[in-house]
DRENTORKOL-3810 file (N, C-alpha, C; in nm, 4 decimals):
REM DRENTORKOL-3810
@n.u->-1.1196; n.v->0.8025; n.w->2.2093; ca.u->-1.0449; ca.v->0.9160; ca.w->2.1613; c.u->-1.0889; c.v->0.9502; c.w->2.0191
@n.u->-1.0997; n.v->1.0764; n.w->1.9915; ca.u->-1.1533; ca.v->1.1228; ca.w->1.8653; c.u->-1.0421; c.v->1.1432; c.w->1.7632
@n.u->-1.0667; n.v->1.1005; n.w->1.6400; ca.u->-0.9696; ca.v->1.1204; ca.w->1.5334; c.u->-0.9888; c.v->1.2595; c.w->1.4740
@n.u->-0.8797; n.v->1.3213; n.w->1.4381; ca.u->-0.8860; ca.v->1.4517; ca.w->1.3726; c.u->-0.8666; c.v->1.4328; c.w->1.2234
@n.u->-0.9676; n.v->1.3823; n.w->1.1587; ca.u->-0.9631; ca.v->1.3613; ca.w->1.0145; c.u->-1.0427; c.v->1.4698; c.w->0.9455
@n.u->-1.0053; n.v->1.4961; n.w->0.8212; ca.u->-1.0784; ca.v->1.5973; ca.w->0.7445; c.u->-1.2056; c.v->1.5401; c.w->0.6824
@n.u->-1.1994; n.v->1.4171; n.w->0.6368; ca.u->-1.3105; ca.v->1.3596; ca.w->0.5619; c.u->-1.3591; c.v->1.2311; c.w->0.6266
@n.u->-1.4838; n.v->1.1951; n.w->0.5937; ca.u->-1.5416; ca.v->1.0717; ca.w->0.6449; c.u->-1.4832; c.v->0.9497; c.w->0.5752
@n.u->-1.4542; n.v->0.9608; n.w->0.4460; ca.u->-1.4125; ca.v->0.8462; ca.w->0.3663; c.u->-1.2764; c.v->0.8715; c.w->0.3033
@n.u->-1.2009; n.v->0.7637; n.w->0.2825; ca.u->-1.0680; ca.v->0.7761; ca.w->0.2229; c.u->-1.0757; c.v->0.8157; c.w->0.0758
@n.u->-1.1833; n.v->0.7771; n.w->0.0086; ca.u->-1.1977; ca.v->0.8158; ca.w->-0.1318; c.u->-1.2020; c.v->0.9678; c.w->-0.1459
@n.u->-1.2582; n.v->1.0374; n.w->-0.0492; ca.u->-1.2656; ca.v->1.1829; ca.w->-0.0570; c.u->-1.1276; c.v->1.2443; c.w->-0.0491
@n.u->-1.0370; n.v->1.1847; n.w->0.0278; ca.u->-0.8978; ca.v->1.2310; ca.w->0.0286; c.u->-0.8375; c.v->1.2196; c.w->-0.1104
@n.u->-0.8521; n.v->1.1020; n.w->-0.1707; ca.u->-0.7980; ca.v->1.0798; ca.w->-0.3049; c.u->-0.8596; c.v->1.1756; c.w->-0.4053
@n.u->-0.9903; n.v->1.1927; n.w->-0.3989; ca.u->-1.0596; ca.v->1.2797; ca.w->-0.4929; c.u->-1.0149; c.v->1.4250; c.w->-0.4766
@n.u->-1.0038; n.v->1.4720; n.w->-0.3532; ca.u->-0.9652; ca.v->1.6118; ca.w->-0.3320; c.u->-0.8204; c.v->1.6357; c.w->-0.3708
@n.u->-0.7321; n.v->1.5405; n.w->-0.3443; ca.u->-0.5922; ca.v->1.5563; ca.w->-0.3856; c.u->-0.5815; c.v->1.5591; c.w->-0.5372
@n.u->-0.6523; n.v->1.4696; n.w->-0.6061; ca.u->-0.6460; ca.v->1.4684; ca.w->-0.7527; c.u->-0.7123; c.v->1.5925; c.w->-0.8124
@n.u->-0.8198; n.v->1.6406; n.w->-0.7518; ca.u->-0.8861; ca.v->1.7618; ca.w->-0.8002; c.u->-0.7931; c.v->1.8826; c.w->-0.7882
@n.u->-0.7340; n.v->1.9003; n.w->-0.6720; ca.u->-0.6469; ca.v->2.0154; ca.w->-0.6503; c.u->-0.5204; c.v->2.0034; c.w->-0.7339
@n.u->-0.4648; n.v->1.8838; n.w->-0.7426; ca.u->-0.3443; ca.v->1.8643; ca.w->-0.8217; c.u->-0.3703; c.v->1.8916; c.w->-0.9701
@n.u->-0.4872; n.v->1.8551; n.w->-1.0185; ca.u->-0.5223; ca.v->1.8861; ca.w->-1.1571; c.u->-0.5263; c.v->2.0353; c.w->-1.1832
@n.u->-0.5849; n.v->2.1120; n.w->-1.0922; ca.u->-0.5890; ca.v->2.2565; ca.w->-1.1104; c.u->-0.4519; c.v->2.3199; c.w->-1.0925
@n.u->-0.3686; n.v->2.2651; n.w->-1.0032; ca.u->-0.2321; ca.v->2.3161; ca.w->-0.9867; c.u->-0.1531; c.v->2.2944; c.w->-1.1155
@n.u->-0.1676; n.v->2.1776; n.w->-1.1755; ca.u->-0.0988; ca.v->2.1496; ca.w->-1.3026; c.u->-0.1498; c.v->2.2421; c.w->-1.4121
@n.u->-0.2809; n.v->2.2646; n.w->-1.4182; ca.u->-0.3372; ca.v->2.3529; ca.w->-1.5203; c.u->-0.2821; c.v->2.4948; c.w->-1.5081
@n.u->-0.2887; n.v->2.5520; n.w->-1.3876; ca.u->-0.2420; ca.v->2.6889; ca.w->-1.3708; c.u->-0.0905; c.v->2.6976; c.w->-1.3798
@n.u->-0.0195; n.v->2.5971; n.w->-1.3310; ca.u->0.1260; ca.v->2.5963; ca.w->-1.3438; c.u->0.1703; c.v->2.5900; c.w->-1.4886
@n.u->0.1040; n.v->2.5075; n.w->-1.5680; ca.u->0.1357; ca.v->2.4972; ca.w->-1.7108; c.u->0.1098; c.v->2.6291; c.w->-1.7826
@n.u->-0.0027; n.v->2.6932; n.w->-1.7519; ca.u->-0.0332; ca.v->2.8209; ca.w->-1.8168; c.u->0.0631; c.v->2.9313; c.w->-1.7745
@n.u->0.1001; n.v->2.9349; n.w->-1.6470; ca.u->0.1976; ca.v->3.0348; ca.w->-1.6023; c.u->0.3321; c.v->3.0093; c.w->-1.6691
@n.u->0.3699; n.v->2.8834; n.w->-1.6814; ca.u->0.4951; ca.v->2.8492; ca.w->-1.7498; c.u->0.4923; c.v->2.8949; c.w->-1.8951
@n.u->0.3816; n.v->2.8704; n.w->-1.9645; ca.u->0.3716; ca.v->2.9105; ca.w->-2.1049; c.u->0.3697; c.v->3.0614; c.w->-2.1221
@n.u->0.3006; n.v->3.1309; n.w->-2.0347; ca.u->0.2864; ca.v->3.2757; ca.w->-2.0505; c.u->0.4157; c.v->3.3482; c.w->-2.0163
@n.u->0.4783; n.v->3.3105; n.w->-1.9062; ca.u->0.5909; ca.v->3.3900; ca.w->-1.8575; c.u->0.7270; c.v->3.3343; c.w->-1.8963
@n.u->0.7450; n.v->3.2059; n.w->-1.8933; ca.u->0.8757; ca.v->3.1486; ca.w->-1.9226; c.u->0.8980; c.v->3.1371; c.w->-2.0730
@n.u->0.8005; n.v->3.0834; n.w->-2.1447; ca.u->0.8158; ca.v->3.0663; ca.w->-2.2877; c.u->0.7717; c.v->3.1887; c.w->-2.3664
@n.u->0.7104; n.v->3.2849; n.w->-2.3002; ca.u->0.6759; ca.v->3.4113; ca.w->-2.3639; c.u->0.5604; c.v->3.4059; c.w->-2.4616
@n.u->0.4688; n.v->3.3115; n.w->-2.4454; ca.u->0.3542; ca.v->3.3035; ca.w->-2.5353; c.u->0.2596; c.v->3.4215; c.w->-2.5161
@n.u->0.2421; n.v->3.4634; n.w->-2.3947; ca.u->0.1505; ca.v->3.5740; ca.w->-2.3673; c.u->0.0057; c.v->3.5328; c.w->-2.3838
@n.u->-0.0803; n.v->3.6327; n.w->-2.3884; ca.u->-0.2233; ca.v->3.6086; ca.w->-2.4061; c.u->-0.2630; c.v->3.6381; c.w->-2.5493
@n.u->-0.3760; n.v->3.5834; n.w->-2.5902; ca.u->-0.4286; ca.v->3.6165; ca.w->-2.7222; c.u->-0.4740; c.v->3.7614; c.w->-2.7231
@n.u->-0.4849; n.v->3.8183; n.w->-2.8403; ca.u->-0.5181; ca.v->3.9606; ca.w->-2.8511; c.u->-0.6569; c.v->3.9935; c.w->-2.7955
@n.u->-0.7497; n.v->3.8988; n.w->-2.8036; ca.u->-0.8838; ca.v->3.9282; ca.w->-2.7537; c.u->-0.8877; c.v->3.9387; c.w->-2.6012
@n.u->-0.7889; n.v->3.8818; n.w->-2.5293; ca.u->-0.7822; ca.v->3.8915; ca.w->-2.3837; c.u->-0.6887; c.v->4.0016; c.w->-2.3361
@n.u->-0.6299; n.v->4.0747; n.w->-2.4282; ca.u->-0.5269; ca.v->4.1723; ca.w->-2.3925; c.u->-0.5818; c.v->4.2863; c.w->-2.3069
@n.u->-0.7079; n.v->4.3213; n.w->-2.3234; ca.u->-0.7690; ca.v->4.4285; ca.w->-2.2440; c.u->-0.7771; c.v->4.3881; c.w->-2.0969
@n.u->-0.7999; n.v->4.2608; n.w->-2.0713; ca.u->-0.8180; ca.v->4.2113; ca.w->-1.9346; c.u->-0.6928; c.v->4.1432; c.w->-1.8799
@n.u->-0.5756; n.v->4.1785; n.w->-1.9311; ca.u->-0.4542; ca.v->4.1079; ca.w->-1.8905; c.u->-0.4177; c.v->4.1305; c.w->-1.7443
@n.u->-0.4427; n.v->4.2492; n.w->-1.6903; ca.u->-0.4074; ca.v->4.2756; ca.w->-1.5500; c.u->-0.4912; c.v->4.1903; c.w->-1.4547
@n.u->-0.6256; n.v->4.1861; n.w->-1.4676; ca.u->-0.7012; ca.v->4.0960; ca.w->-1.3787; c.u->-0.6668; c.v->3.9489; c.w->-1.3999
@n.u->-0.6392; n.v->3.9110; n.w->-1.5237; ca.u->-0.6044; ca.v->3.7713; ca.w->-1.5506; c.u->-0.4726; c.v->3.7357; c.w->-1.4833
@n.u->-0.3729; n.v->3.8229; n.w->-1.4939; ca.u->-0.2441; ca.v->3.7955; ca.w->-1.4305; c.u->-0.2547; c.v->3.7971; c.w->-1.2782
@n.u->-0.3343; n.v->3.8879; n.w->-1.2246; ca.u->-0.3546; ca.v->3.8909; ca.w->-1.0792; c.u->-0.4217; c.v->3.7624; c.w->-1.0334
@n.u->-0.5199; n.v->3.7166; n.w->-1.1092; ca.u->-0.5874; ca.v->3.5919; ca.w->-1.0722; c.u->-0.4950; c.v->3.4709; c.w->-1.0872
@n.u->-0.4119; n.v->3.4699; n.w->-1.1932; ca.u->-0.3152; ca.v->3.3611; ca.w->-1.2069; c.u->-0.2247; c.v->3.3533; c.w->-1.0847
@n.u->-0.1723; n.v->3.4696; n.w->-1.0435; ca.u->-0.0767; ca.v->3.4689; ca.w->-0.9329; c.u->-0.1423; c.v->3.4673; c.w->-0.7954
@n.u->-0.2731; n.v->3.4689; n.w->-0.7885; ca.u->-0.3391; ca.v->3.4479; ca.w->-0.6596; c.u->-0.3975; c.v->3.3070; c.w->-0.6497
@n.u->-0.4455; n.v->3.2523; n.w->-0.7603; ca.u->-0.5038; ca.v->3.1179; ca.w->-0.7582; c.u->-0.3952; c.v->3.0113; c.w->-0.7425
@n.u->-0.2857; n.v->3.0249; n.w->-0.8164; ca.u->-0.1808; ca.v->2.9229; ca.w->-0.8130; c.u->-0.1214; c.v->2.9034; c.w->-0.6732
@n.u->-0.0827; n.v->3.0104; n.w->-0.6018; ca.u->-0.0331; ca.v->2.9874; ca.w->-0.4646; c.u->-0.1406; c.v->2.9360; c.w->-0.3689
@n.u->-0.2637; n.v->2.9837; n.w->-0.3850; ca.u->-0.3716; ca.v->2.9337; ca.w->-0.2989; c.u->-0.3931; c.v->2.7838; c.w->-0.3182
@n.u->-0.3864; n.v->2.7370; n.w->-0.4410; ca.u->-0.4021; ca.v->2.5938; ca.w->-0.4657; c.u->-0.2859; c.v->2.5149; c.w->-0.4079
@n.u->-0.1653; n.v->2.5699; n.w->-0.4162; ca.u->-0.0505; ca.v->2.5024; ca.w->-0.3563; c.u->-0.0634; c.v->2.4963; c.w->-0.2042
@n.u->-0.1085; n.v->2.6047; n.w->-0.1422; ca.u->-0.1303; ca.v->2.6059; ca.w->0.0025; c.u->-0.2401; c.v->2.5063; c.w->0.0396
@n.u->-0.3436; n.v->2.4992; n.w->-0.0419; ca.u->-0.4520; ca.v->2.4033; ca.w->-0.0181; c.u->-0.4002; c.v->2.2607; c.w->-0.0238
@n.u->-0.3128; n.v->2.2332; n.w->-0.1191; ca.u->-0.2551; ca.v->2.0999; ca.w->-0.1309; c.u->-0.1691; c.v->2.0652; c.w->-0.0093
@n.u->-0.0955; n.v->2.1621; n.w->0.0421; ca.u->-0.0146; ca.v->2.1387; ca.w->0.1623; c.u->-0.1048; c.v->2.1124; c.w->0.2820
@n.u->-0.2125; n.v->2.1901; n.w->0.2949; ca.u->-0.3006; ca.v->2.1739; ca.w->0.4102; c.u->-0.3779; c.v->2.0429; c.w->0.4091
@n.u->-0.4024; n.v->1.9867; n.w->0.2929; ca.u->-0.4713; ca.v->1.8573; ca.w->0.2928; c.u->-0.3780; c.v->1.7480; c.w->0.3435
@n.u->-0.2490; n.v->1.7589; n.w->0.3140; ca.u->-0.1554; ca.v->1.6590; ca.w->0.3649; c.u->-0.1274; c.v->1.6785; c.w->0.5133
@n.u->-0.1396; n.v->1.8002; n.w->0.5611; ca.u->-0.1232; ca.v->1.8259; ca.w->0.7040; c.u->-0.2512; c.v->1.7972; c.w->0.7821
@n.u->-0.3603; n.v->1.7730; n.w->0.7116; ca.u->-0.4938; ca.v->1.7507; ca.w->0.7681; c.u->-0.5357; c.v->1.8653; c.w->0.8585
@n.u->-0.5223; n.v->1.9849; n.w->0.8055; ca.u->-0.5574; ca.v->2.1067; ca.w->0.8777; c.u->-0.6938; c.v->2.1551; c.w->0.8281
@n.u->-0.7725; n.v->2.2104; n.w->0.9170; ca.u->-0.9065; ca.v->2.2580; ca.w->0.8822; c.u->-0.9047; c.v->2.3797; c.w->0.7897
@n.u->-0.7913; n.v->2.4485; n.w->0.7814; ca.u->-0.7825; ca.v->2.5624; ca.w->0.6901; c.u->-0.7902; c.v->2.5201; c.w->0.5442
@n.u->-0.7797; n.v->2.3902; n.w->0.5201; ca.u->-0.7924; ca.v->2.3364; ca.w->0.3855; c.u->-0.9226; c.v->2.3821; c.w->0.3209
@n.u->-1.0320; n.v->2.3743; n.w->0.3950; ca.u->-1.1623; ca.v->2.4095; ca.w->0.3390; c.u->-1.1722; c.v->2.5583; c.w->0.3092
@n.u->-1.1126; n.v->2.6410; n.w->0.3922; ca.u->-1.1125; ca.v->2.7846; ca.w->0.3683; c.u->-1.0383; c.v->2.8179; c.w->0.2392
@n.u->-0.9187; n.v->2.7646; n.w->0.2236; ca.u->-0.8400; ca.v->2.7930; ca.w->0.1039; c.u->-0.9005; c.v->2.7291; c.w->-0.0205
@n.u->-0.9625; n.v->2.6141; n.w->-0.0057; ca.u->-1.0297; ca.v->2.5510; ca.w->-0.1191; c.u->-1.1453; c.v->2.6362; c.w->-0.1676
@n.u->-1.2263; n.v->2.6863; n.w->-0.0765; ca.u->-1.3418; ca.v->2.7670; ca.w->-0.1159; c.u->-1.2997; c.v->2.9025; c.w->-0.1724
@n.u->-1.1958; n.v->2.9637; n.w->-0.1167; ca.u->-1.1458; ca.v->3.0912; ca.w->-0.1712; c.u->-1.0911; c.v->3.0710; c.w->-0.3115
@n.u->-1.0126; n.v->2.9667; n.w->-0.3308; ca.u->-0.9573; ca.v->2.9430; ca.w->-0.4642; c.u->-1.0669; c.v->2.9059; c.w->-0.5637
@n.u->-1.1729; n.v->2.8401; n.w->-0.5188; ca.u->-1.2843; ca.v->2.8087; ca.w->-0.6080; c.u->-1.3555; c.v->2.9358; c.w->-0.6548
@n.u->-1.3768; n.v->3.0286; n.w->-0.5642; ca.u->-1.4401; ca.v->3.1555; ca.w->-0.6018; c.u->-1.3518; c.v->3.2300; c.w->-0.7013
@n.u->-1.2205; n.v->3.2296; n.w->-0.6788; ca.u->-1.1303; ca.v->3.2975; ca.w->-0.7718; c.u->-1.1253; c.v->3.2277; c.w->-0.9071
@n.u->-1.1345; n.v->3.0954; n.w->-0.9085; ca.u->-1.1389; ca.v->3.0224; ca.w->-1.0360; c.u->-1.2664; c.v->3.0568; c.w->-1.1115
@n.u->-1.3773; n.v->3.0695; n.w->-1.0418; ca.u->-1.5027; ca.v->3.1065; ca.w->-1.1080; c.u->-1.4938; c.v->3.2478; c.w->-1.1651
@n.u->-1.4345; n.v->3.3405; n.w->-1.0908; ca.u->-1.4146; ca.v->3.4769; ca.w->-1.1423; c.u->-1.3237; c.v->3.4735; c.w->-1.2645
@n.u->-1.2187; n.v->3.3939; n.w->-1.2579; ca.u->-1.1268; ca.v->3.3769; ca.w->-1.3698; c.u->-1.2004; c.v->3.3245; c.w->-1.4933
@n.u->-1.2844; n.v->3.2234; n.w->-1.4728; ca.u->-1.3616; ca.v->3.1680; ca.w->-1.5844; c.u->-1.4638; c.v->3.2676; c.w->-1.6375
@n.u->-1.5200; n.v->3.3508; n.w->-1.5495; ca.u->-1.6170; ca.v->3.4510; ca.w->-1.5953; c.u->-1.5528; c.v->3.5555; c.w->-1.6863
@n.u->-1.4274; n.v->3.5901; n.w->-1.6599; ca.u->-1.3574; ca.v->3.6848; ca.w->-1.7488; c.u->-1.3432; c.v->3.6233; c.w->-1.8872
@n.u->-1.3013; n.v->3.4973; n.w->-1.8924; ca.u->-1.2878; ca.v->3.4310; ca.w->-2.0216; c.u->-1.4241; c.v->3.4098; c.w->-2.0879
@n.u->-1.5274; n.v->3.3872; n.w->-2.0078; ca.u->-1.6621; ca.v->3.3737; ca.w->-2.0632; c.u->-1.7091; c.v->3.5054; c.w->-2.1241
@n.u->-1.6849; n.v->3.6163; n.w->-2.0551; ca.u->-1.7278; ca.v->3.7471; ca.w->-2.1045; c.u->-1.6625; c.v->3.7795; c.w->-2.2385
@n.u->-1.5352; n.v->3.7511; n.w->-2.2502; ca.u->-1.4656; ca.v->3.7763; ca.w->-2.3768; c.u->-1.5125; c.v->3.6779; c.w->-2.4833
@n.u->-1.5349; n.v->3.5526; n.w->-2.4453; ca.u->-1.5780; ca.v->3.4520; ca.w->-2.5411; c.u->-1.7179; c.v->3.4743; c.w->-2.5945
@n.u->-1.8070; n.v->3.5279; n.w->-2.5124; ca.u->-1.9440; ca.v->3.5556; ca.w->-2.5568; c.u->-1.9445; c.v->3.6672; c.w->-2.6607
@n.u->-1.8572; n.v->3.7630; n.w->-2.6448; ca.u->-1.8523; ca.v->3.8742; ca.w->-2.7402; c.u->-1.8068; c.v->3.8290; c.w->-2.8784
@n.u->-1.7236; n.v->3.7256; n.w->-2.8843; ca.u->-1.6752; ca.v->3.6784; ca.w->-3.0145; c.u->-1.7511; c.v->3.5565; c.w->-3.0658
@n.u->-1.8408; n.v->3.5017; n.w->-2.9854; ca.u->-1.9134; ca.v->3.3808; ca.w->-3.0245; c.u->-2.0285; c.v->3.4148; c.w->-3.1187
@n.u->-2.0571; n.v->3.3214; n.w->-3.2080; ca.u->-2.1701; ca.v->3.3412; ca.w->-3.2987; c.u->-2.2991; c.v->3.2876; c.w->-3.2389
@n.u->-2.2914; n.v->3.1833; n.w->-3.1573; ca.u->-2.4089; ca.v->3.1247; ca.w->-3.0949; c.u->-2.3941; c.v->3.1379; c.w->-2.9428
@n.u->-2.4472; n.v->3.2444; n.w->-2.8885; ca.u->-2.4289; ca.v->3.2748; ca.w->-2.7473; c.u->-2.4992; c.v->3.1756; c.w->-2.6555
@n.u->-2.6121; n.v->3.1219; n.w->-2.6973; ca.u->-2.6863; ca.v->3.0290; ca.w->-2.6133; c.u->-2.6067; c.v->2.9003; c.w->-2.5900
@n.u->-2.5544; n.v->2.8423; n.w->-2.6967; ca.u->-2.4765; ca.v->2.7192; ca.w->-2.6854; c.u->-2.3489; c.v->2.7449; c.w->-2.6052
@n.u->-2.2859; n.v->2.8592; n.w->-2.6266; ca.u->-2.1646; ca.v->2.8943; ca.w->-2.5528; c.u->-2.1947; c.v->2.9101; c.w->-2.4042
@n.u->-2.3074; n.v->2.9706; n.w->-2.3710; ca.u->-2.3447; ca.v->2.9890; ca.w->-2.2303; c.u->-2.3764; c.v->2.8564; c.w->-2.1619
@n.u->-2.4504; n.v->2.7706; n.w->-2.2308; ca.u->-2.4843; ca.v->2.6406; ca.w->-2.1736; c.u->-2.3584; c.v->2.5562; c.w->-2.1529
@n.u->-2.2690; n.v->2.5567; n.w->-2.2508; ca.u->-2.1467; ca.v->2.4779; ca.w->-2.2357; c.u->-2.0583; c.v->2.5348; c.w->-2.1245
@n.u->-2.0551; n.v->2.6673; n.w->-2.1095; ca.u->-1.9788; ca.v->2.7293; ca.w->-2.0016; c.u->-2.0335; c.v->2.6876; c.w->-1.8656
@n.u->-2.1657; n.v->2.6934; n.w->-1.8493; ca.u->-2.2256; ca.v->2.6543; ca.w->-1.7210; c.u->-2.2040; c.v->2.5061; c.w->-1.6927
@n.u->-2.2182; n.v->2.4219; n.w->-1.7940; ca.u->-2.1991; ca.v->2.2784; ca.w->-1.7759; c.u->-2.0557; c.v->2.2459; c.w->-1.7364
@n.u->-1.9593; n.v->2.3079; n.w->-1.8033; ca.u->-1.8182; ca.v->2.2811; ca.w->-1.7723; c.u->-1.7809; c.v->2.3310; c.w->-1.6329
@n.u->-1.8339; n.v->2.4455; n.w->-1.5923; ca.u->-1.8053; ca.v->2.4949; ca.w->-1.4573; c.u->-1.8699; c.v->2.4066; c.w->-1.3515
@n.u->-1.9908; n.v->2.3586; n.w->-1.3775; ca.u->-2.0544; ca.v->2.2672; ca.w->-1.2821; c.u->-1.9797; c.v->2.1348; c.w->-1.2741
@n.u->-1.9306; n.v->2.0884; n.w->-1.3863; ca.u->-1.8644; ca.v->1.9592; ca.w->-1.3908; c.u->-1.7244; c.v->1.9624; c.w->-1.3325
@n.u->-1.6482; n.v->2.0674; n.w->-1.3599; ca.u->-1.5068; ca.v->2.0690; ca.w->-1.3232; c.u->-1.4713; c.v->2.1597; c.w->-1.2065
@n.u->-1.5613; n.v->2.2488; n.w->-1.1643; ca.u->-1.5267; ca.v->2.3402; ca.w->-1.0548; c.u->-1.6259; c.v->2.3268; c.w->-0.9393
@n.u->-1.7501; n.v->2.3582; n.w->-0.9626; ca.u->-1.8479; ca.v->2.3671; ca.w->-0.8543; c.u->-1.8863; c.v->2.2292; c.w->-0.8013
@n.u->-1.9103; n.v->2.1343; n.w->-0.8895; ca.u->-1.9493; ca.v->2.0000; ca.w->-0.8478; c.u->-1.8472; c.v->1.9316; c.w->-0.7583
@n.u->-1.7205; n.v->1.9246; n.w->-0.7996; ca.u->-1.6217; ca.v->1.8617; ca.w->-0.7118; c.u->-1.6038; c.v->1.9323; c.w->-0.5778
@n.u->-1.6127; n.v->2.0646; n.w->-0.5760; ca.u->-1.5965; ca.v->2.1372; ca.w->-0.4496; c.u->-1.7159; c.v->2.1112; c.w->-0.3576
@n.u->-1.8354; n.v->2.1048; n.w->-0.4136; ca.u->-1.9515; ca.v->2.0680; ca.w->-0.3315; c.u->-1.9385; c.v->1.9261; c.w->-0.2781
@n.u->-1.8885; n.v->1.8353; n.w->-0.3599; ca.u->-1.8659; ca.v->1.6971; ca.w->-0.3171; c.u->-1.7653; c.v->1.6918; c.w->-0.2021
@n.u->-1.6549; n.v->1.7652; n.w->-0.2159; ca.u->-1.5513; ca.v->1.7667; ca.w->-0.1114; c.u->-1.6066; c.v->1.8278; c.w->0.0170
@n.u->-1.6787; n.v->1.9379; n.w->0.0066; ca.u->-1.7341; ca.v->2.0020; ca.w->0.1259; c.u->-1.8439; c.v->1.9181; c.w->0.1905
@n.u->-1.9179; n.v->1.8421; n.w->0.1111; ca.u->-2.0253; ca.v->1.7592; ca.w->0.1655; c.u->-1.9700; c.v->1.6464; c.w->0.2525
@n.u->-1.8587; n.v->1.5877; n.w->0.2124; ca.u->-1.8036; ca.v->1.4739; ca.w->0.2850; c.u->-1.6984; c.v->1.5125; c.w->0.3886
@n.u->-1.7008; n.v->1.6351; n.w->0.4332; ca.u->-1.6066; ca.v->1.6726; ca.w->0.5395; c.u->-1.6502; c.v->1.6098; c.w->0.6704
@n.u->-1.5524; n.v->1.5801; n.w->0.7538; ca.u->-1.5785; ca.v->1.5167; ca.w->0.8832; c.u->-1.6280; c.v->1.6220; c.w->0.9814
@n.u->-1.7414; n.v->1.5965; n.w->1.0397; ca.u->-1.7954; ca.v->1.6861; ca.w->1.1427; c.u->-1.7471; c.v->1.6368; c.w->1.2773
@n.u->-1.6618; n.v->1.7130; n.w->1.3416; ca.u->-1.6091; ca.v->1.6716; ca.w->1.4720; c.u->-1.7093; c.v->1.7043; c.w->1.5812
@n.u->-1.7257; n.v->1.6116; n.w->1.6701; ca.u->-1.8117; ca.v->1.6313; ca.w->1.7858; c.u->-1.7233; c.v->1.6832; c.w->1.8981
@n.u->-1.7734; n.v->1.7807; n.w->1.9727; ca.u->-1.6884; ca.v->1.8500; ca.w->2.0687; c.u->-1.6387; c.v->1.7604; c.w->2.1814
@n.u->-1.7210; n.v->1.6713; n.w->2.2329; ca.u->-1.6738; ca.v->1.5816; ca.w->2.3388; c.u->-1.7503; c.v->1.4495; c.w->2.3325
@n.u->-1.7113; n.v->1.3563; n.w->2.4165; ca.u->-1.7698; ca.v->1.2221; ca.w->2.4155; c.u->-1.9145; c.v->1.2213; c.w->2.4639
@n.u->-1.9539; n.v->1.3142; n.w->2.5493; ca.u->-2.0903; ca.v->1.3178; ca.w->2.6008; c.u->-2.1882; c.v->1.3525; c.w->2.4888
@n.u->-2.1479; n.v->1.4433; n.w->2.3976; ca.u->-2.2343; ca.v->1.4778; ca.w->2.2841; c.u->-2.2495; c.v->1.3616; c.w->2.1870
@n.u->-2.1586; n.v->1.2675; n.w->2.1928; ca.u->-2.1585; ca.v->1.1551; ca.w->2.1001; c.u->-2.2567; c.v->1.0448; c.w->2.1410
@n.u->-2.3066; n.v->1.0477; n.w->2.2640; ca.u->-2.3952; ca.v->0.9443; ca.w->2.3142; c.u->-2.5277; c.v->0.9498; c.w->2.2395
@n.u->-2.5712; n.v->0.8343; n.w->2.1902; ca.u->-2.7002; ca.v->0.8242; ca.w->2.1221; c.u->-2.6944; c.v->0.8504; c.w->1.9745
@n.u->-2.5794; n.v->0.8858; n.w->1.9212; ca.u->-2.5664; ca.v->0.9119; ca.w->1.7782; c.u->-2.5086; c.v->0.7875; c.w->1.7129
@n.u->-2.5795; n.v->0.7329; n.w->1.6177; ca.u->-2.5303; ca.v->0.6145; ca.w->1.5478; c.u->-2.4630; c.v->0.6582; c.w->1.4186
@n.u->-2.3603; n.v->0.5851; n.w->1.3830; ca.u->-2.2865; ca.v->0.6197; ca.w->1.2594; c.u->-2.3144; c.v->0.5231; c.w->1.1507
END
């Protein structure tokens, strides 16, 4: 009988839960600061406040849904994870665009932006997607395949 698991290894479960929970805490904290405590955005981001707010309120629920789907071990987890990753990258690009305009050393700012996105967004998502469990359709297809 075939197991319906999302990942090959248990460490990937732990890693994906901690990755998603970290981003949920980050966006939840920022939404709390902006809307509940009334901090708002800095003046340099004020022009892009509508896309930023739309992204805040689309990324945060998507990450929460992703967290629920990982505990339910549903395959939609990967769909919501990849959609929220694309939205996080768009979100970071808005902040990068504003930051480059005010930065004095654009090269260092660009390299650090790419490194941080690879380290904290793209790299973990590629790791999670790489270790997903590939289900074999039936037992006959499984013959001759060593694990």
